[in-house]
C-alpha positions as CSV (number, residue, x, y, z in Angstrom):
1,M,0.6,15.4,-8.2
2,A,-2.8,13.8,-8.8
3,F,-4.6,11.6,-6.2
4,V,-8.3,11.1,-6.3
5,N,-8.8,11.1,-2.5
6,L,-6.1,10.9,0.2
7,G,-7.1,8.6,3.1
8,W,-5.4,6.1,5.4
9,G,-3.3,3.7,3.4
10,G,0.1,2.7,2.0
11,A,-0.7,4.4,-1.3
12,E,-1.1,7.7,0.5
13,I,2.3,7.2,2.1
14,Y,4.0,6.7,-1.2
15,A,2.3,9.7,-2.9
16,V,2.7,12.1,0.1
17,W,6.4,11.3,0.5
18,G,6.7,12.0,-3.3
19,I,5.2,15.4,-2.7
20,D,7.6,15.9,0.2
21,A,10.6,15.1,-2.1
22,L,9.4,17.5,-4.7
23,V,8.8,20.3,-2.2
24,K,12.3,19.9,-0.7
25,A,13.8,19.9,-4.2
26,G,12.2,23.3,-4.9
27,Y,9.3,22.3,-7.1
28,D,6.1,24.3,-7.0
29,V,3.6,21.5,-6.2
30,T,-0.1,21.5,-6.9
31,L,-2.3,18.6,-5.6
32,L,-5.2,17.6,-7.8
33,T,-7.9,15.8,-5.9
34,L,-11.6,15.3,-5.5
35,G,-11.6,15.0,-1.7
36,D,-10.7,17.2,1.2
37,V,-7.1,17.5,2.2
38,D,-6.3,17.3,6.0
39,L,-2.6,18.0,5.9
40,A,-2.1,17.6,9.7
41,T,-3.7,14.2,9.6
42,L,-1.7,13.2,6.5
43,N,1.5,14.2,8.3
44,R,0.7,12.1,11.3
45,W,-0.2,9.1,9.2
46,C,2.8,9.4,6.7
47,G,5.5,10.8,9.0
48,T,5.9,13.9,6.9
49,S,6.0,17.6,8.0
50,L,4.4,19.4,5.1
51,R,3.0,22.9,5.7
52,P,-0.1,24.4,4.0
53,S,2.2,26.8,2.2
54,D,4.2,24.0,0.6
55,I,1.4,22.9,-1.8
56,Q,-1.6,24.3,-3.7
57,V,-4.7,22.2,-3.8
58,C,-6.8,22.1,-6.9
59,R,-10.3,20.5,-6.9
60,P,-13.2,20.7,-9.4
61,P,-16.1,22.8,-8.2
62,Y,-18.3,19.7,-8.3
63,G,-15.9,17.5,-6.3
64,P,-17.3,18.0,-2.8
65,A,-20.9,17.6,-4.0
66,L,-20.5,14.5,-6.1
67,F,-17.8,12.6,-4.2
68,P,-20.2,11.2,-1.5
69,L,-22.6,10.1,-4.2
70,L,-20.0,8.2,-6.2
71,R,-19.7,5.2,-3.9
72,G,-17.8,3.1,-6.5
73,A,-14.0,3.7,-6.7
74,A,-14.0,3.2,-10.5
75,L,-16.6,5.9,-10.9
76,R,-14.6,8.3,-8.8
77,A,-11.5,7.5,-10.7
78,G,-13.3,8.1,-14.0
79,L,-14.6,11.5,-12.9
80,F,-11.1,12.4,-11.6
81,Q,-9.3,11.4,-14.7
82,R,-11.6,13.6,-16.8
83,F,-10.9,16.5,-14.5
84,C,-7.1,15.9,-14.6
85,R,-7.1,16.0,-18.3
86,R,-9.0,19.2,-18.4
87,V,-6.5,21.1,-16.2
88,A,-3.3,19.2,-17.4
89,G,-2.2,22.1,-19.7
90,Q,-1.6,24.3,-16.7
91,F,1.4,22.3,-15.4
92,D,4.9,21.6,-16.6
93,L,5.1,18.1,-15.0
94,L,2.3,15.7,-14.3
95,I,2.5,12.9,-11.8
96,S,-0.2,10.4,-10.9
97,G,0.1,9.5,-7.3
98,Y,-1.9,6.3,-7.6
99,N,-1.6,4.1,-10.7
100,P,-2.0,5.4,-14.3
101,C,-3.9,8.5,-15.2
102,D,-4.7,9.5,-18.7
103,F,-3.7,13.2,-18.6
104,G,-3.6,13.4,-22.4
105,R,0.2,13.9,-22.5
106,P,3.3,12.1,-21.1
107,A,3.4,11.8,-17.4
108,V,4.9,10.0,-14.4
109,H,2.8,7.3,-12.8
110,L,3.3,5.8,-9.4
111,M,2.2,2.2,-9.9
112,Q,1.0,0.8,-6.6
113,D,-1.4,-2.1,-7.3
114,F,-3.7,-3.7,-9.8
115,A,-6.9,-1.7,-9.1
116,W,-6.7,-0.1,-12.6
117,N,-6.6,-3.4,-14.5
118,E,-9.5,-5.8,-13.9
119,E,-7.9,-8.8,-15.5
120,L,-4.7,-8.5,-13.4
121,R,-6.6,-7.8,-10.2
122,E,-8.7,-10.9,-10.6
123,E,-5.6,-13.0,-11.5
124,L,-3.2,-11.8,-8.8
125,D,-5.2,-10.0,-6.0
126,P,-8.8,-11.0,-6.2
127,A,-11.1,-9.7,-3.5
128,P,-12.7,-12.6,-1.6
129,R,-16.3,-13.1,-2.6
130,E,-17.4,-13.2,1.0
131,G,-18.1,-9.8,2.2
132,S,-17.6,-8.0,-1.1
133,R,-20.4,-5.9,-2.7
134,R,-22.2,-7.2,-5.8
135,I,-20.6,-4.4,-7.8
136,H,-17.2,-5.9,-7.1
137,R,-18.1,-9.5,-8.2
138,P,-17.4,-10.6,-11.8
139,G,-20.5,-10.6,-13.9
140,R,-22.7,-8.4,-16.1
141,L,-23.2,-5.8,-13.3
142,R,-19.5,-5.5,-12.8
143,T,-18.9,-5.2,-16.6
144,A,-21.6,-2.5,-17.0
145,Y,-20.2,-0.6,-14.0
146,L,-16.7,-0.6,-15.4
147,R,-18.0,0.5,-18.8
148,L,-19.8,3.4,-17.2
149,A,-16.6,4.4,-15.3
150,A,-14.6,4.3,-18.6
151,W,-17.2,6.5,-20.4
152,L,-17.1,8.9,-17.5
153,S,-13.3,9.2,-17.8
154,K,-13.5,10.3,-21.4
155,P,-10.2,8.7,-22.6
156,S,-7.9,10.8,-24.7
157,G,-6.9,7.9,-27.0
158,R,-3.3,8.0,-26.0
159,N,-1.5,4.7,-25.4
160,L,0.2,5.2,-22.0
161,L,2.3,2.1,-22.6
162,E,4.0,3.2,-25.8
163,G,7.2,4.3,-24.0
164,R,6.8,8.1,-23.5
165,D,5.5,7.9,-19.9
166,L,7.5,6.9,-16.8
167,F,6.2,4.2,-14.5
168,L,7.6,4.0,-11.0
169,T,6.7,0.8,-9.2
170,N,6.8,0.2,-5.5
171,S,8.4,-3.3,-5.8
172,Q,10.4,-5.4,-8.2
173,W,7.7,-8.0,-8.0
174,L,5.1,-5.6,-9.4
175,A,7.6,-4.4,-12.0
176,N,8.1,-8.0,-13.2
177,V,4.4,-8.5,-13.4
178,F,4.0,-5.5,-15.6
179,E,6.9,-6.4,-17.8
180,R,5.5,-9.9,-18.4
181,R,2.0,-8.7,-19.1
182,F,2.7,-5.4,-21.0
183,G,6.3,-5.5,-22.0
184,L,7.1,-2.5,-19.8
185,T,10.9,-2.6,-19.8
186,W,11.4,1.2,-19.1
187,Q,9.8,1.2,-15.7
188,R,11.8,1.8,-12.5
189,V,11.5,0.6,-8.9
190,V,11.5,3.1,-6.0
191,Y,10.6,1.6,-2.6
192,P,8.3,3.7,-0.4
193,P,10.0,5.2,2.7
194,V,9.2,4.0,6.2
195,V,9.5,6.4,9.1
196,F,10.2,4.7,12.4
197,N,11.3,6.9,15.3
198,S,11.1,4.5,18.2
199,Q,14.1,2.5,19.4
200,P,13.3,-1.3,18.9
201,L,13.4,-3.2,22.2
202,P,15.9,-6.2,22.5
203,H,14.3,-9.5,21.6
204,S,14.6,-10.7,25.2
205,Q,12.4,-7.8,26.5
206,R,9.5,-8.4,24.0
207,D,6.3,-10.3,24.4
208,D,6.2,-13.7,22.8
209,G,3.3,-12.7,20.6
210,F,2.2,-11.7,17.1
211,V,1.0,-8.4,15.5
212,I,-1.1,-8.0,12.3
213,L,-0.9,-4.4,11.1
214,G,-3.1,-2.6,8.6
215,R,-6.7,-2.0,7.4
216,V,-9.2,-4.5,8.8
217,D,-10.9,-5.4,5.5
218,H,-11.8,-8.6,3.7
219,E,-8.9,-8.1,1.3
220,K,-6.4,-8.4,4.2
221,R,-7.7,-11.9,5.2
222,I,-7.7,-11.2,8.9
223,E,-9.7,-14.3,9.6
224,Q,-6.9,-16.4,8.0
225,A,-4.3,-14.8,10.2
226,I,-6.5,-15.7,13.2
227,E,-6.8,-19.3,12.0
228,I,-3.0,-19.6,11.5
229,I,-2.2,-18.3,15.0
230,G,-4.9,-20.5,16.5
231,R,-3.3,-23.6,15.0
232,V,0.1,-22.5,16.2
233,R,-1.3,-22.3,19.7
234,E,-2.6,-25.8,19.3
235,L,1.0,-26.9,18.8
236,G,1.8,-25.7,22.3
237,H,2.9,-22.0,21.7
238,D,1.2,-19.7,24.1
239,V,1.1,-16.7,21.8
240,R,-1.4,-13.8,21.3
241,L,-2.4,-12.0,18.2
242,H,-2.7,-8.2,18.4
243,I,-4.8,-6.6,15.6
244,V,-3.5,-3.1,15.0
245,G,-6.2,-1.5,12.8
246,A,-9.7,-0.1,13.1
247,I,-12.5,-2.6,13.0
248,D,-15.7,-1.1,11.5
249,E,-18.5,-3.2,13.1
250,S,-21.1,-1.6,10.8
251,T,-19.8,-3.6,7.8
252,P,-20.4,-7.4,7.4
253,Y,-16.7,-8.1,7.5
254,G,-16.1,-5.9,10.5
255,A,-19.0,-7.6,12.4
256,K,-17.5,-11.0,11.5
257,I,-14.0,-10.1,12.9
258,T,-15.5,-8.5,15.9
259,A,-17.4,-11.7,16.7
260,Q,-14.2,-13.7,16.3
261,V,-12.3,-11.3,18.6
262,R,-15.0,-11.6,21.3
263,A,-15.1,-15.4,21.1
264,L,-11.3,-15.6,21.3
265,A,-10.7,-12.8,23.8
266,G,-8.2,-14.8,25.7
267,W,-5.6,-14.5,22.9
268,V,-6.9,-12.2,20.2
269,V,-6.4,-8.5,21.2
270,P,-8.0,-5.6,19.2
271,E,-5.7,-2.6,19.5
272,G,-7.7,-0.3,17.1
273,R,-6.1,2.1,14.7
274,R,-2.8,3.5,15.9
275,V,-0.5,6.1,14.3
276,G,2.9,7.5,15.0
277,V,4.5,6.7,18.4
278,E,1.4,4.9,19.7
279,K,1.7,2.4,16.8
280,E,5.4,2.0,17.2
281,R,5.1,1.2,20.9
282,I,2.9,-1.7,20.1
283,L,5.2,-3.1,17.4
284,V,8.4,-2.9,19.3
285,R,6.9,-4.9,22.2
286,H,6.3,-8.0,20.2
287,R,8.6,-10.5,18.6
288,Y,6.6,-11.7,15.6
289,A,4.1,-10.5,13.0
290,I,1.9,-12.0,10.4
291,H,0.5,-10.7,7.1
292,A,-2.1,-12.7,5.2
293,R,-2.9,-10.9,1.9
294,P,-1.4,-12.7,-1.1
295,G,-0.6,-10.9,-4.4
296,E,-0.1,-7.5,-2.7
297,A,2.2,-5.2,-4.7
298,F,4.2,-3.9,-1.7
299,G,2.7,-3.9,1.8
300,I,3.9,-0.8,3.7
301,G,2.8,-2.4,7.0
302,V,5.2,-5.3,6.5
303,A,8.1,-2.8,6.0
304,E,7.1,-1.1,9.2
305,L,7.2,-4.4,11.0
306,V,10.7,-5.1,9.7
307,K,11.9,-1.7,10.8
308,A,10.3,-2.3,14.3
309,G,12.5,-5.5,14.7
310,C,9.6,-8.0,14.4
311,I,9.9,-11.3,12.5
312,P,7.0,-11.2,10.0
313,F,5.6,-14.2,8.3
314,V,4.1,-13.3,4.9
315,P,2.6,-14.8,1.7
316,A,5.1,-16.0,-0.8
317,C,3.3,-14.3,-3.7
318,G,3.7,-10.6,-3.7
319,G,5.7,-7.6,-2.5
320,P,5.8,-8.6,1.2
321,A,8.0,-11.6,0.4
322,E,10.4,-9.2,-1.4
323,I,10.4,-6.9,1.7
324,V,11.5,-9.7,4.1
325,G,13.7,-11.4,1.5
326,L,13.8,-14.7,3.5
327,P,12.2,-17.9,2.3
328,E,11.9,-19.2,5.9
329,L,9.3,-16.5,6.5
330,C,7.2,-17.0,3.4
331,W,4.2,-19.3,3.0
332,S,1.7,-20.3,0.2
333,T,-0.9,-22.2,2.3
334,I,-2.2,-22.1,5.8
335,D,-0.6,-25.5,6.6
336,E,2.8,-24.2,5.3
337,A,2.4,-21.0,7.4
338,V,1.8,-23.1,10.6
339,R,4.8,-25.3,9.9
340,R,7.2,-22.4,9.2
341,I,6.0,-20.4,12.3
342,D,6.3,-23.5,14.5
343,R,9.9,-24.1,13.3
344,V,11.0,-20.6,13.9
345,L,9.4,-20.4,17.4
346,R,11.2,-23.6,18.4
347,D,14.6,-22.4,17.3
348,P,16.2,-19.4,19.1
349,Q,19.3,-19.6,16.9
350,L,17.3,-19.4,13.8
351,Q,15.4,-16.4,15.2
352,A,18.6,-14.6,15.9
353,S,19.8,-15.2,12.3
354,L,16.5,-14.0,10.9
355,R,16.6,-10.8,13.0
356,R,20.1,-9.9,11.7
357,Q,19.1,-10.4,8.1
358,L,15.8,-8.4,8.6
359,A,17.7,-5.5,10.1
360,Q,19.7,-5.2,6.9
361,R,16.6,-5.3,4.8
362,G,15.1,-2.5,6.8
363,G,17.8,-0.2,5.5
364,C,16.2,-0.3,2.0
365,F,13.3,1.8,3.1
366,G,14.9,5.0,4.4
367,V,13.6,8.5,3.7
368,D,16.9,9.7,2.3
369,T,17.1,6.8,-0.1
370,F,13.6,7.4,-1.3
371,H,14.2,11.1,-1.8
372,R,17.4,10.5,-3.8
373,E,16.0,7.8,-6.0
374,F,12.6,9.4,-6.5
375,L,14.0,12.7,-7.6
376,A,16.6,11.1,-9.8
377,Q,13.8,9.4,-11.8
378,I,11.8,12.6,-12.0
379,E,14.7,14.7,-13.1
380,H,15.7,12.1,-15.7
381,F,12.1,12.1,-17.1
382,V,12.1,15.9,-17.3
383,E,15.4,15.9,-19.2
384,C,14.1,13.3,-21.6
385,R,10.9,15.2,-22.3
386,A,12.9,18.4,-22.9
387,A,15.3,16.6,-25.3
388,A,12.3,15.1,-27.2
389,A,10.7,18.6,-27.5
390,S,14.0,20.2,-28.9
391,P,14.1,20.7,-32.7
């Protein structure tokens, strides 16, 4: 399994659970990475129980020295892809844990977003200009930066889209985008698993408030969520918004959100980053949730909210809308979000119906289901590659 650097995110959850499935199926797993691997922290974050003896870790000798210097994600990915191709011959099966990796030979790729394709990223999930670094804004500097990253990766010349590689996507929405754009008809959808160990509280025992869950970053549009809930309050709903995620005040965006939180301290509550049971206790105490990032491929936080028994309101464009599967909870504009939330909050019978349907959706994201479907795809790929190699 190849993953440039394992941190705190939904991509890590997908990849680490993939490792867990392979280990339980008896595969000898080696993790290729540039960064450090804190398995105890990853287990707490992802809900896994991997042991150090379960995996080998392979890093280039220059990884720890160069990683802090390569501030741009594309440069890190380029260096990492070069390393992966150099050692690929040592392994029988190659899996990229985060988007396509040019190993120089057929492989399995866990497709999780559009970070690897500049055109798609700008079209479907553009980073807001405000708060983004110059290197991330379209222009000559961005073009030069991406060319440098491509040179650093030293491409093999293989066409990964010719049909010999297997692409696993984390949502049908993402699969449809790739099929329309690249003609990828052989990809398969495997939903990430969501671990939730706490018992959801009955609706009547929950606070009449909202949760927003995930990384506090400009991509997540936290300020839009605050605006939406603020306008809902103006309609007479006495609700609070709990931000479950670390706010880094040293960044311009973090400082902006911190200022908003302080100004609206009466109803915006910063909970900080929470993992495991601590996070679950917050989620199960609230009736509603909001997610504000459009064009997101999946949205593991939204799936967690569904499992927690919350009623989440999400953008209509992207994987979160697929997770909830209910048009009453999807919005395209701030005005529409306010109208839909107001309608649900005023109708207890509608709330009850939505909760029943969401409980059924939550069953799509179980660990056993993920293990079964993930391993079925891996085994099918191995069989196909063996058949192709036979004389």
